[in-house]
N, C-alpha and C positions, 0 to 999 in steps of 0.2 A: 371514557365509557367504563373501562374495567380497571381504572386506577393506574394505568401505565403512563409514562411520560415519553414523548417522542421528540427527538432532536434531528433536524435535517441538516446535513453537511453537503454543501455544493462546491466548496473550494477547499483546497488543501490547507489554507491558512486558518480554517475553522476547526480543524481536527483537534488540536490541543485543547481549545476551549470546550469543545463538545465532551471530550473525555473527562475534564475536570468537573464540568457540570453534571455529567452522568454519575461519576463516582461520589459526588457529594450530595446526590439526590436522596430524598427520604422514601423513594419508591422505585420500583423497577423501571429501567429506561431502555428504549430502543433507539439506536443511532441509525438513521437512514442515510447512508453515504452514497452520493452519486459518484460513480467511477467510470473510467474509460475502459470499455471492453477490449480495446486493443493493447492496453498496458498490462504487462505481466505482473502478477502480484509478487512482491519481494518483501520479506520480513525486514524490519527496521535495522537489524544488526545481523549481517551474514558474514560467515568466514570466507576467506579466499577460496578454500576447497569447495564450499557449497556453491559459490558463484561460478567457479570453473565447471562443476558438474552440470549446473543449470544451463550455462552457455553452450556446453557440448550437446545437451538435450535439445536446445532451441535450434542449433545448427542442423541437427539430424532430423528434426521434425519438418516434414514437407510443407505444412501450413505456415509455420512461423519463419523457418529458414534463417537466413542471414539478417534480415531486418529485425526479427525478434531477438536474435542474439545481440545485435548492436544496441537495441533498446535496453536489454538487461545489463549490459556492460556499462552503458551510460548511467543508469540508475545506481549501479554499484559505485561508480566513480564519484557521483554526487555525495555519497556518504563521507568522502574525505575532503570535501570543499569547506572552507571556513564558513561559519554561520549555520551549519547543518546540525 
């Protein structure tokens, strides 16, 4: 309608392709990414100090508590696994 392009991302395996497609587009692009509202957002490359501070914040938060902290630590650990 207004010249924008839309890309819908429903699985994590689609993210890289969507970014390549968006950055090589000849017009503005909106990436519509379906996310899990229970998964805490973590930048792709975080330092140990940043992860430690975030984990402490999750543990202290009554809503997230220990499950939120464990999820954050699990995501951080995945950064060090082969193939990531």
